[in-house]
Each structure stands twice: as structure tokens, then as C-alpha cells.
PDB file of N, CA, C and O in Angstrom:
ATOM      1  N   MET A   1      40.878  -2.168   1.006  1.00  0.00           N
ATOM      2  CA  MET A   1      40.598  -2.714   0.081  1.00  0.00           C
ATOM      3  C   MET A   1      41.192  -3.717  -0.605  1.00  0.00           C
ATOM      4  O   MET A   1      42.382  -3.636  -0.909  1.00  0.00           O
ATOM      5  N   SER A   2      40.310  -4.956  -0.982  1.00  0.00           N
ATOM      6  CA  SER A   2      41.282  -5.825  -1.455  1.00  0.00           C
ATOM      7  C   SER A   2      41.537  -5.751  -2.922  1.00  0.00           C
ATOM      8  O   SER A   2      40.927  -5.033  -3.714  1.00  0.00           O
ATOM      9  N   SER A   3      42.775  -6.804  -3.267  1.00  0.00           N
ATOM     10  CA  SER A   3      43.406  -6.340  -4.893  1.00  0.00           C
ATOM     11  C   SER A   3      41.987  -6.743  -6.011  1.00  0.00           C
ATOM     12  O   SER A   3      41.721  -6.312  -7.133  1.00  0.00           O
ATOM     13  N   ALA A   4      41.312  -7.698  -5.171  1.00  0.00           N
ATOM     14  CA  ALA A   4      40.346  -7.859  -6.517  1.00  0.00           C
ATOM     15  C   ALA A   4      39.009  -6.770  -6.258  1.00  0.00           C
ATOM     16  O   ALA A   4      38.095  -6.990  -7.052  1.00  0.00           O
ATOM     17  N   SER A   5      38.812  -5.936  -5.542  1.00  0.00           N
ATOM     18  CA  SER A   5      38.315  -4.883  -5.787  1.00  0.00           C
ATOM     19  C   SER A   5      38.132  -4.253  -6.951  1.00  0.00           C
ATOM     20  O   SER A   5      39.153  -4.101  -7.622  1.00  0.00           O
ATOM     21  N   ARG A   6      37.035  -3.803  -7.426  1.00  0.00           N
ATOM     22  CA  ARG A   6      36.854  -2.627  -8.878  1.00  0.00           C
ATOM     23  C   ARG A   6      36.597  -1.430  -8.046  1.00  0.00           C
ATOM     24  O   ARG A   6      36.079  -1.234  -6.947  1.00  0.00           O
ATOM     25  N   ARG A   7      37.282  -0.515  -9.193  1.00  0.00           N
ATOM     26  CA  ARG A   7      36.954   0.992  -8.907  1.00  0.00           C
ATOM     27  C   ARG A   7      35.673   1.256  -9.945  1.00  0.00           C
ATOM     28  O   ARG A   7      35.388   0.703 -11.008  1.00  0.00           O
ATOM     29  N   SER A   8      34.914   2.500  -9.083  1.00  0.00           N
ATOM     30  CA  SER A   8      33.878   3.026 -10.141  1.00  0.00           C
ATOM     31  C   SER A   8      33.591   4.344  -9.410  1.00  0.00           C
ATOM     32  O   SER A   8      33.862   4.606  -8.238  1.00  0.00           O
ATOM     33  N   THR A   9      33.069   5.026 -10.207  1.00  0.00           N
ATOM     34  CA  THR A   9      32.865   6.562 -10.047  1.00  0.00           C
ATOM     35  C   THR A   9      31.766   6.777  -9.695  1.00  0.00           C
ATOM     36  O   THR A   9      30.922   6.078 -10.256  1.00  0.00           O
ATOM     37  N   ILE A  10      31.168   7.944  -8.492  1.00  0.00           N
ATOM     38  CA  ILE A  10      30.121   7.401  -8.061  1.00  0.00           C
ATOM     39  C   ILE A  10      29.832   9.233  -7.323  1.00  0.00           C
ATOM     40  O   ILE A  10      30.477   9.884  -6.502  1.00  0.00           O
ATOM     41  N   TYR A  11      28.549   9.540  -8.124  1.00  0.00           N
ATOM     42  CA  TYR A  11      28.473  11.036  -8.288  1.00  0.00           C
ATOM     43  C   TYR A  11      27.564  11.301  -6.818  1.00  0.00           C
ATOM     44  O   TYR A  11      26.594  10.573  -6.609  1.00  0.00           O
ATOM     45  N   PHE A  12      27.868  12.185  -6.001  1.00  0.00           N
ATOM     46  CA  PHE A  12      26.921  12.205  -4.576  1.00  0.00           C
ATOM     47  C   PHE A  12      27.198  13.803  -4.815  1.00  0.00           C
ATOM     48  O   PHE A  12      28.275  14.359  -5.031  1.00  0.00           O
ATOM     49  N   ASP A  13      25.638  14.468  -4.686  1.00  0.00           N
ATOM     50  CA  ASP A  13      25.045  16.034  -4.169  1.00  0.00           C
ATOM     51  C   ASP A  13      26.387  16.406  -2.890  1.00  0.00           C
ATOM     52  O   ASP A  13      26.985  15.620  -2.154  1.00  0.00           O
ATOM     53  N   PRO A  14      26.486  17.587  -2.998  1.00  0.00           N
ATOM     54  CA  PRO A  14      27.816  18.158  -1.795  1.00  0.00           C
ATOM     55  C   PRO A  14      27.579  17.785  -0.671  1.00  0.00           C
ATOM     56  O   PRO A  14      28.497  17.430   0.068  1.00  0.00           O
ATOM     57  N   ASP A  15      26.101  17.776  -0.221  1.00  0.00           N
ATOM     58  CA  ASP A  15      25.773  17.626   1.134  1.00  0.00           C
ATOM     59  C   ASP A  15      25.882  16.591   1.746  1.00  0.00           C
ATOM     60  O   ASP A  15      26.380  16.521   2.870  1.00  0.00           O
ATOM     61  N   ARG A  16      25.255  15.252   0.841  1.00  0.00           N
ATOM     62  CA  ARG A  16      25.863  14.271   0.858  1.00  0.00           C
ATOM     63  C   ARG A  16      27.297  13.556   1.267  1.00  0.00           C
ATOM     64  O   ARG A  16      27.705  12.861   2.197  1.00  0.00           O
ATOM     65  N   HIS A  17      27.889  14.178  -0.082  1.00  0.00           N
ATOM     66  CA  HIS A  17      29.566  14.166   0.383  1.00  0.00           C
ATOM     67  C   HIS A  17      29.567  14.450   1.333  1.00  0.00           C
ATOM     68  O   HIS A  17      29.334  13.421   1.968  1.00  0.00           O
ATOM     69  N   ALA A  18      29.687  15.279   2.018  1.00  0.00           N
ATOM     70  CA  ALA A  18      30.458  15.781   2.844  1.00  0.00           C
ATOM     71  C   ALA A  18      29.854  15.262   4.462  1.00  0.00           C
ATOM     72  O   ALA A  18      30.545  15.397   5.471  1.00  0.00           O
ATOM     73  N   ALA A  19      28.656  14.747   4.477  1.00  0.00           N
ATOM     74  CA  ALA A  19      28.255  13.805   5.369  1.00  0.00           C
ATOM     75  C   ALA A  19      28.976  12.823   5.674  1.00  0.00           C
ATOM     76  O   ALA A  19      29.332  12.544   6.819  1.00  0.00           O
ATOM     77  N   LEU A  20      29.350  11.998   4.301  1.00  0.00           N
ATOM     78  CA  LEU A  20      29.820  10.706   4.434  1.00  0.00           C
ATOM     79  C   LEU A  20      31.526  11.054   4.548  1.00  0.00           C
ATOM     80  O   LEU A  20      32.283  10.086   4.478  1.00  0.00           O
ATOM     81  N   ARG A  21      31.949  12.038   4.672  1.00  0.00           N
ATOM     82  CA  ARG A  21      33.109  12.166   4.400  1.00  0.00           C
ATOM     83  C   ARG A  21      33.507  12.680   6.318  1.00  0.00           C
ATOM     84  O   ARG A  21      34.565  12.596   6.941  1.00  0.00           O
ATOM     85  N   VAL A  22      32.469  13.067   6.643  1.00  0.00           N
ATOM     86  CA  VAL A  22      32.401  13.365   8.289  1.00  0.00           C
ATOM     87  C   VAL A  22      31.871  11.707   8.522  1.00  0.00           C
ATOM     88  O   VAL A  22      32.288  11.453   9.652  1.00  0.00           O
ATOM     89  N   LYS A  23      31.441  10.960   8.207  1.00  0.00           N
ATOM     90  CA  LYS A  23      30.666   9.828   8.867  1.00  0.00           C
ATOM     91  C   LYS A  23      32.354   9.188   9.206  1.00  0.00           C
ATOM     92  O   LYS A  23      32.823   8.915  10.310  1.00  0.00           O
ATOM     93  N   ALA A  24      33.009   9.079   7.873  1.00  0.00           N
ATOM     94  CA  ALA A  24      34.284   8.112   7.576  1.00  0.00           C
ATOM     95  C   ALA A  24      35.260   8.620   8.491  1.00  0.00           C
ATOM     96  O   ALA A  24      36.238   7.949   8.823  1.00  0.00           O
ATOM     97  N   ALA A  25      35.046   9.729   8.897  1.00  0.00           N
ATOM     98  CA  ALA A  25      36.688  10.481   9.646  1.00  0.00           C
ATOM     99  C   ALA A  25      36.018  10.313  11.375  1.00  0.00           C
ATOM    100  O   ALA A  25      36.675   9.995  12.366  1.00  0.00           O
ATOM    101  N   HIS A  26      34.912  10.555  11.332  1.00  0.00           N
ATOM    102  CA  HIS A  26      34.624   9.842  12.720  1.00  0.00           C
ATOM    103  C   HIS A  26      34.504   8.204  13.400  1.00  0.00           C
ATOM    104  O   HIS A  26      34.538   7.861  14.582  1.00  0.00           O
ATOM    105  N   SER A  27      34.359   7.413  12.204  1.00  0.00           N
ATOM    106  CA  SER A  27      34.307   5.983  12.182  1.00  0.00           C
ATOM    107  C   SER A  27      35.934   5.314  12.170  1.00  0.00           C
ATOM    108  O   SER A  27      36.253   4.128  12.240  1.00  0.00           O
ATOM    109  N   ASN A  28      36.671   6.331  12.073  1.00  0.00           N
ATOM    110  CA  ASN A  28      38.145   5.767  10.930  1.00  0.00           C
ATOM    111  C   ASN A  28      38.145   4.873   9.754  1.00  0.00           C
ATOM    112  O   ASN A  28      39.151   4.174   9.635  1.00  0.00           O
ATOM    113  N   CYS A  29      37.145   4.746   8.790  1.00  0.00           N
ATOM    114  CA  CYS A  29      36.955   4.071   7.919  1.00  0.00           C
ATOM    115  C   CYS A  29      37.147   5.229   6.733  1.00  0.00           C
ATOM    116  O   CYS A  29      37.280   6.444   6.885  1.00  0.00           O
ATOM    117  N   SER A  30      37.114   4.362   5.365  1.00  0.00           N
ATOM    118  CA  SER A  30      37.185   5.253   4.085  1.00  0.00           C
ATOM    119  C   SER A  30      35.410   5.700   3.783  1.00  0.00           C
ATOM    120  O   SER A  30      34.476   5.128   4.346  1.00  0.00           O
ATOM    121  N   VAL A  31      35.297   6.533   3.046  1.00  0.00           N
ATOM    122  CA  VAL A  31      34.069   6.411   2.328  1.00  0.00           C
ATOM    123  C   VAL A  31      33.679   5.424   1.461  1.00  0.00           C
ATOM    124  O   VAL A  31      32.494   5.248   1.178  1.00  0.00           O
ATOM    125  N   SER A  32      34.569   4.770   1.018  1.00  0.00           N
ATOM    126  CA  SER A  32      34.659   3.600   0.129  1.00  0.00           C
ATOM    127  C   SER A  32      34.160   2.606   0.740  1.00  0.00           C
ATOM    128  O   SER A  32      33.477   1.892   0.006  1.00  0.00           O
ATOM    129  N   ASP A  33      34.268   2.142   2.247  1.00  0.00           N
ATOM    130  CA  ASP A  33      34.271   1.200   3.167  1.00  0.00           C
ATOM    131  C   ASP A  33      32.830   1.455   3.636  1.00  0.00           C
ATOM    132  O   ASP A  33      32.456   0.441   4.225  1.00  0.00           O
ATOM    133  N   ILE A  34      31.719   2.535   3.615  1.00  0.00           N
ATOM    134  CA  ILE A  34      30.874   3.084   4.158  1.00  0.00           C
ATOM    135  C   ILE A  34      29.804   2.863   2.618  1.00  0.00           C
ATOM    136  O   ILE A  34      28.668   2.435   2.822  1.00  0.00           O
ATOM    137  N   VAL A  35      30.140   3.105   1.447  1.00  0.00           N
ATOM    138  CA  VAL A  35      29.482   3.106   0.509  1.00  0.00           C
ATOM    139  C   VAL A  35      29.211   1.168   0.416  1.00  0.00           C
ATOM    140  O   VAL A  35      28.108   0.626   0.341  1.00  0.00           O
ATOM    141  N   ASN A  36      30.360   0.567   0.447  1.00  0.00           N
ATOM    142  CA  ASN A  36      30.530  -0.804   0.023  1.00  0.00           C
ATOM    143  C   ASN A  36      29.600  -1.545   1.262  1.00  0.00           C
ATOM    144  O   ASN A  36      28.912  -2.550   1.085  1.00  0.00           O
ATOM    145  N   ASP A  37      29.756  -0.758   2.642  1.00  0.00           N
ATOM    146  CA  ASP A  37      28.600  -1.722   3.643  1.00  0.00           C
ATOM    147  C   ASP A  37      27.557  -1.393   3.180  1.00  0.00           C
ATOM    148  O   ASP A  37      27.011  -2.439   2.831  1.00  0.00           O
ATOM    149  N   ALA A  38      26.766  -0.349   2.900  1.00  0.00           N
ATOM    150  CA  ALA A  38      25.813   0.154   2.591  1.00  0.00           C
ATOM    151  C   ALA A  38      24.766  -0.567   1.302  1.00  0.00           C
ATOM    152  O   ALA A  38      23.562  -0.797   1.409  1.00  0.00           O
ATOM    153  N   VAL A  39      25.497  -0.779   0.305  1.00  0.00           N
ATOM    154  CA  VAL A  39      25.460  -1.517  -0.834  1.00  0.00           C
ATOM    155  C   VAL A  39      24.959  -2.631  -0.526  1.00  0.00           C
ATOM    156  O   VAL A  39      23.794  -2.980  -0.719  1.00  0.00           O
ATOM    157  N   ARG A  40      26.417  -3.670   0.312  1.00  0.00           N
ATOM    158  CA  ARG A  40      26.040  -4.986   0.894  1.00  0.00           C
ATOM    159  C   ARG A  40      24.941  -5.057   1.676  1.00  0.00           C
ATOM    160  O   ARG A  40      24.238  -6.065   1.598  1.00  0.00           O
ATOM    161  N   ALA A  41      24.629  -4.096   2.487  1.00  0.00           N
ATOM    162  CA  ALA A  41      23.661  -4.331   3.265  1.00  0.00           C
ATOM    163  C   ALA A  41      22.182  -4.313   2.458  1.00  0.00           C
ATOM    164  O   ALA A  41      21.327  -5.087   2.889  1.00  0.00           O
ATOM    165  N   VAL A  42      21.894  -3.582   1.467  1.00  0.00           N
ATOM    166  CA  VAL A  42      20.512  -3.131   0.811  1.00  0.00           C
ATOM    167  C   VAL A  42      20.791  -4.701  -0.152  1.00  0.00           C
ATOM    168  O   VAL A  42      19.844  -5.487  -0.137  1.00  0.00           O
ATOM    169  N   LEU A  43      22.020  -5.103  -0.930  1.00  0.00           N
ATOM    170  CA  LEU A  43      21.520  -6.416  -1.387  1.00  0.00           C
ATOM    171  C   LEU A  43      21.123  -7.451  -0.863  1.00  0.00           C
ATOM    172  O   LEU A  43      20.310  -8.242  -1.342  1.00  0.00           O
ATOM    173  N   ALA A  44      21.803  -7.535   0.403  1.00  0.00           N
ATOM    174  CA  ALA A  44      21.358  -8.812   1.122  1.00  0.00           C
ATOM    175  C   ALA A  44      20.062  -8.357   2.055  1.00  0.00           C
ATOM    176  O   ALA A  44      19.792  -8.916   3.117  1.00  0.00           O
ATOM    177  N   GLU A  45      19.389  -7.382   1.558  1.00  0.00           N
ATOM    178  CA  GLU A  45      17.745  -6.975   1.917  1.00  0.00           C
ATOM    179  C   GLU A  45      16.938  -7.516   0.636  1.00  0.00           C
ATOM    180  O   GLU A  45      15.903  -8.137   0.874  1.00  0.00           O
ATOM    181  N   ASP A  46      17.372  -7.309  -0.877  1.00  0.00           N
ATOM    182  CA  ASP A  46      16.904  -7.593  -1.869  1.00  0.00           C
ATOM    183  C   ASP A  46      16.697  -9.501  -1.618  1.00  0.00           C
ATOM    184  O   ASP A  46      15.686 -10.171  -1.826  1.00  0.00           O
ATOM    185  N   GLN A  47      17.925  -9.913  -1.162  1.00  0.00           N
ATOM    186  CA  GLN A  47      18.015 -11.297  -1.445  1.00  0.00           C
ATOM    187  C   GLN A  47      17.205 -12.123  -0.532  1.00  0.00           C
ATOM    188  O   GLN A  47      16.921 -13.310  -0.692  1.00  0.00           O
ATOM    189  N   GLU A  48      16.758 -11.108   0.756  1.00  0.00           N
ATOM    190  CA  GLU A  48      16.321 -11.858   1.795  1.00  0.00           C
ATOM    191  C   GLU A  48      14.516 -11.550   1.164  1.00  0.00           C
ATOM    192  O   GLU A  48      13.628 -12.393   1.042  1.00  0.00           O
ATOM    193  N   ASP A  49      14.475 -10.600   0.971  1.00  0.00           N
ATOM    194  CA  ASP A  49      12.979 -10.505  -0.025  1.00  0.00           C
ATOM    195  C   ASP A  49      12.572 -11.309  -0.723  1.00  0.00           C
ATOM    196  O   ASP A  49      11.423 -11.711  -0.542  1.00  0.00           O
ATOM    197  N   LEU A  50      13.518 -11.932  -1.968  1.00  0.00           N
ATOM    198  CA  LEU A  50      13.525 -12.729  -2.902  1.00  0.00           C
ATOM    199  C   LEU A  50      13.434 -14.126  -2.424  1.00  0.00           C
ATOM    200  O   LEU A  50      13.022 -15.058  -3.114  1.00  0.00           O
ATOM    201  N   ALA A  51      13.702 -14.184  -1.621  1.00  0.00           N
ATOM    202  CA  ALA A  51      13.687 -15.710  -0.606  1.00  0.00           C
ATOM    203  C   ALA A  51      12.366 -15.526  -0.204  1.00  0.00           C
ATOM    204  O   ALA A  51      11.601 -16.476  -0.371  1.00  0.00           O
ATOM    205  N   ALA A  52      11.882 -14.356   0.363  1.00  0.00           N
ATOM    206  CA  ALA A  52      10.344 -14.571   1.090  1.00  0.00           C
ATOM    207  C   ALA A  52       9.771 -14.834   0.060  1.00  0.00           C
ATOM    208  O   ALA A  52       8.918 -15.700   0.250  1.00  0.00           O
ATOM    209  N   PHE A  53       9.875 -14.264  -1.657  1.00  0.00           N
ATOM    210  CA  PHE A  53       8.783 -14.422  -2.196  1.00  0.00           C
ATOM    211  C   PHE A  53       8.733 -15.561  -2.888  1.00  0.00           C
ATOM    212  O   PHE A  53       7.742 -15.947  -3.507  1.00  0.00           O
ATOM    213  N   GLU A  54      10.037 -16.270  -2.794  1.00  0.00           N
ATOM    214  CA  GLU A  54       9.911 -18.037  -3.317  1.00  0.00           C
ATOM    215  C   GLU A  54       9.247 -18.799  -2.045  1.00  0.00           C
ATOM    216  O   GLU A  54       8.532 -19.793  -2.175  1.00  0.00           O
ATOM    217  N   ASP A  55       9.480 -18.376  -1.162  1.00  0.00           N
ATOM    218  CA  ASP A  55       8.396 -19.462  -0.164  1.00  0.00           C
ATOM    219  C   ASP A  55       7.098 -19.280  -0.243  1.00  0.00           C
ATOM    220  O   ASP A  55       6.262 -20.142   0.029  1.00  0.00           O
ATOM    221  N   ARG A  56       6.830 -17.976  -0.679  1.00  0.00           N
ATOM    222  CA  ARG A  56       5.311 -18.052  -0.567  1.00  0.00           C
ATOM    223  C   ARG A  56       4.713 -17.823  -2.107  1.00  0.00           C
ATOM    224  O   ARG A  56       3.792 -17.047  -2.361  1.00  0.00           O
ATOM    225  N   VAL A  57       5.398 -18.631  -3.069  1.00  0.00           N
ATOM    226  CA  VAL A  57       4.697 -18.576  -4.281  1.00  0.00           C
ATOM    227  C   VAL A  57       3.728 -19.570  -4.346  1.00  0.00           C
ATOM    228  O   VAL A  57       2.940 -19.336  -5.263  1.00  0.00           O
ATOM    229  N   ALA A  58       3.503 -20.481  -3.796  1.00  0.00           N
ATOM    230  CA  ALA A  58       2.301 -21.157  -3.591  1.00  0.00           C
ATOM    231  C   ALA A  58       1.118 -20.360  -2.990  1.00  0.00           C
ATOM    232  O   ALA A  58      -0.038 -20.550  -3.367  1.00  0.00           O
ATOM    233  N   GLU A  59       1.409 -19.583  -2.168  1.00  0.00           N
ATOM    234  CA  GLU A  59       0.023 -18.994  -1.337  1.00  0.00           C
ATOM    235  C   GLU A  59      -1.041 -18.474  -2.761  1.00  0.00           C
ATOM    236  O   GLU A  59      -0.697 -18.122  -3.889  1.00  0.00           O
ATOM    237  N   PRO A  60      -2.154 -18.578  -2.270  1.00  0.00           N
ATOM    238  CA  PRO A  60      -3.504 -18.102  -2.784  1.00  0.00           C
ATOM    239  C   PRO A  60      -3.158 -16.388  -3.307  1.00  0.00           C
ATOM    240  O   PRO A  60      -2.443 -15.629  -2.651  1.00  0.00           O
ATOM    241  N   THR A  61      -3.608 -16.144  -4.171  1.00  0.00           N
ATOM    242  CA  THR A  61      -3.778 -14.671  -4.603  1.00  0.00           C
ATOM    243  C   THR A  61      -5.280 -14.221  -4.080  1.00  0.00           C
ATOM    244  O   THR A  61      -6.205 -15.034  -4.089  1.00  0.00           O
ATOM    245  N   ILE A  62      -5.446 -12.896  -3.637  1.00  0.00           N
ATOM    246  CA  ILE A  62      -6.900 -12.412  -3.475  1.00  0.00           C
ATOM    247  C   ILE A  62      -6.298 -10.907  -4.364  1.00  0.00           C
ATOM    248  O   ILE A  62      -5.209 -10.454  -4.717  1.00  0.00           O
ATOM    249  N   SER A  63      -7.637 -10.546  -4.437  1.00  0.00           N
ATOM    250  CA  SER A  63      -7.729  -9.251  -5.406  1.00  0.00           C
ATOM    251  C   SER A  63      -7.645  -7.947  -4.002  1.00  0.00           C
ATOM    252  O   SER A  63      -7.726  -8.400  -2.860  1.00  0.00           O
ATOM    253  N   TYR A  64      -7.549  -6.999  -4.107  1.00  0.00           N
ATOM    254  CA  TYR A  64      -7.631  -5.904  -3.384  1.00  0.00           C
ATOM    255  C   TYR A  64      -8.739  -5.732  -3.010  1.00  0.00           C
ATOM    256  O   TYR A  64      -8.841  -5.653  -1.786  1.00  0.00           O
ATOM    257  N   GLU A  65     -10.128  -5.587  -3.878  1.00  0.00           N
ATOM    258  CA  GLU A  65     -11.091  -5.622  -3.476  1.00  0.00           C
ATOM    259  C   GLU A  65     -11.581  -6.767  -2.458  1.00  0.00           C
ATOM    260  O   GLU A  65     -12.230  -6.652  -1.418  1.00  0.00           O
ATOM    261  N   ALA A  66     -11.141  -7.728  -2.992  1.00  0.00           N
ATOM    262  CA  ALA A  66     -11.450  -9.116  -1.736  1.00  0.00           C
ATOM    263  C   ALA A  66     -10.885  -8.785  -0.355  1.00  0.00           C
ATOM    264  O   ALA A  66     -11.443  -9.069   0.705  1.00  0.00           O
ATOM    265  N   LEU A  67      -9.523  -8.047  -0.505  1.00  0.00           N
ATOM    266  CA  LEU A  67      -9.158  -7.879   0.742  1.00  0.00           C
ATOM    267  C   LEU A  67     -10.042  -6.902   1.751  1.00  0.00           C
ATOM    268  O   LEU A  67     -10.258  -7.039   2.955  1.00  0.00           O
ATOM    269  N   LEU A  68     -10.397  -6.058   1.003  1.00  0.00           N
ATOM    270  CA  LEU A  68     -11.163  -4.810   1.691  1.00  0.00           C
ATOM    271  C   LEU A  68     -12.459  -5.362   2.290  1.00  0.00           C
ATOM    272  O   LEU A  68     -12.945  -4.802   3.273  1.00  0.00           O
ATOM    273  N   ASP A  69     -13.064  -6.479   1.722  1.00  0.00           N
ATOM    274  CA  ASP A  69     -14.267  -6.813   2.083  1.00  0.00           C
ATOM    275  C   ASP A  69     -13.908  -8.128   3.168  1.00  0.00           C
ATOM    276  O   ASP A  69     -14.550  -8.113   4.218  1.00  0.00           O
ATOM    277  N   ASP A  70     -13.349  -8.767   3.056  1.00  0.00           N
ATOM    278  CA  ASP A  70     -12.286  -9.448   4.137  1.00  0.00           C
ATOM    279  C   ASP A  70     -12.459  -8.931   5.342  1.00  0.00           C
ATOM    280  O   ASP A  70     -13.171  -9.443   6.205  1.00  0.00           O
ATOM    281  N   LEU A  71     -11.723  -7.736   5.486  1.00  0.00           N
ATOM    282  CA  LEU A  71     -11.219  -6.871   6.956  1.00  0.00           C
ATOM    283  C   LEU A  71     -12.606  -6.484   7.364  1.00  0.00           C
ATOM    284  O   LEU A  71     -13.103  -6.768   8.454  1.00  0.00           O
ATOM    285  N   GLU A  72     -13.384  -5.594   6.089  1.00  0.00           N
ATOM    286  CA  GLU A  72     -14.486  -5.389   6.868  1.00  0.00           C
ATOM    287  C   GLU A  72     -15.397  -6.250   7.926  1.00  0.00           C
ATOM    288  O   GLU A  72     -15.834  -6.018   9.054  1.00  0.00           O
ATOM    289  N   ALA A  73     -15.497  -7.723   6.713  1.00  0.00           N
ATOM    290  CA  ALA A  73     -16.174  -8.763   7.294  1.00  0.00           C
ATOM    291  C   ALA A  73     -15.562  -9.180   9.049  1.00  0.00           C
ATOM    292  O   ALA A  73     -16.056  -9.834   9.967  1.00  0.00           O
ATOM    293  N   HIS A  74     -14.464  -8.532   8.908  1.00  0.00           N
ATOM    294  CA  HIS A  74     -13.794  -9.103  10.440  1.00  0.00           C
ATOM    295  C   HIS A  74     -13.648  -8.238  11.046  1.00  0.00           C
ATOM    296  O   HIS A  74     -12.574  -8.164  11.641  1.00  0.00           O
ATOM    297  N   GLY A  75     -14.677  -7.106  11.215  1.00  0.00           N
ATOM    298  CA  GLY A  75     -14.180  -5.982  12.056  1.00  0.00           C
ATOM    299  C   GLY A  75     -13.334  -4.642  11.964  1.00  0.00           C
ATOM    300  O   GLY A  75     -13.182  -3.661  12.692  1.00  0.00           O
ATOM    301  N   LYS A  76     -12.898  -5.019  10.848  1.00  0.00           N
ATOM    302  CA  LYS A  76     -11.367  -4.193  11.008  1.00  0.00           C
ATOM    303  C   LYS A  76     -11.407  -3.331   9.627  1.00  0.00           C
ATOM    304  O   LYS A  76     -10.753  -3.536   8.604  1.00  0.00           O
ATOM    305  N   ARG A  77     -12.389  -2.276   9.897  1.00  0.00           N
ATOM    306  CA  ARG A  77     -12.624  -1.451   8.598  1.00  0.00           C
ATOM    307  C   ARG A  77     -11.972  -0.218   8.652  1.00  0.00           C
ATOM    308  O   ARG A  77     -12.166   0.599   9.551  1.00  0.00           O
ATOM    309  N   LEU A  78     -10.883   0.008   7.326  1.00  0.00           N
ATOM    310  CA  LEU A  78     -10.656   1.042   7.085  1.00  0.00           C
ATOM    311  C   LEU A  78     -10.894   2.244   7.190  1.00  0.00           C
ATOM    312  O   LEU A  78     -11.893   2.606   6.569  1.00  0.00           O
ATOM    313  N   ALA A  79     -10.089   3.397   8.017  1.00  0.00           N
ATOM    314  CA  ALA A  79     -10.879   4.984   8.226  1.00  0.00           C
ATOM    315  C   ALA A  79     -10.865   5.233   6.960  1.00  0.00           C
ATOM    316  O   ALA A  79     -10.210   4.570   6.156  1.00  0.00           O
ATOM    317  N   GLY A  80     -11.495   6.085   6.703  1.00  0.00           N
ATOM    318  CA  GLY A  80     -11.925   6.892   5.242  1.00  0.00           C
ATOM    319  C   GLY A  80     -13.304   7.073   4.729  1.00  0.00           C
ATOM    320  O   GLY A  80     -13.494   7.669   3.668  1.00  0.00           O
TER     321      GLY A  80
END
């Protein structure tokens, strides 16, 4: 943990906490490292999603009904 790290309290249900402790022991790292890695991955995924939204902002929108009509017109009828 770097000196610039901040401390926070996180509450886990007992089973999840036990699983984290076992994973930490098996991987020779701390629960904090596991949580930080998971948060980093989620934030990176969010950043990728936001970039994808930005890349597609100029695309035309289509209503749900129009989408279903288009799928059916192209032989891709949804089950149901």
C-alpha cells in the first residue's frame, strides 16, 4: 500500500469476507489488494463504456417498436 493510499471501512457479509480472506491467503496478497484490483477493473470498464457512448453519440436513434419491426422484416423474429 502506498503512502498516498486512503483508508476506508467496507462492510462485507460474513461469507463474502471469508471467501476474500481465503483468496488473499492463497494468492499471497491482502484483502485490500483484492478489493483495490476489483474496483480498478470496474472503473476501467465504466471508462470504456463511457468512451463507447461518446464514439456512438452521432448514431441515429431508433424506437424499440421500430427495432422489432426491422428484425421481423429481416426474418429475425424474436421467440414468443
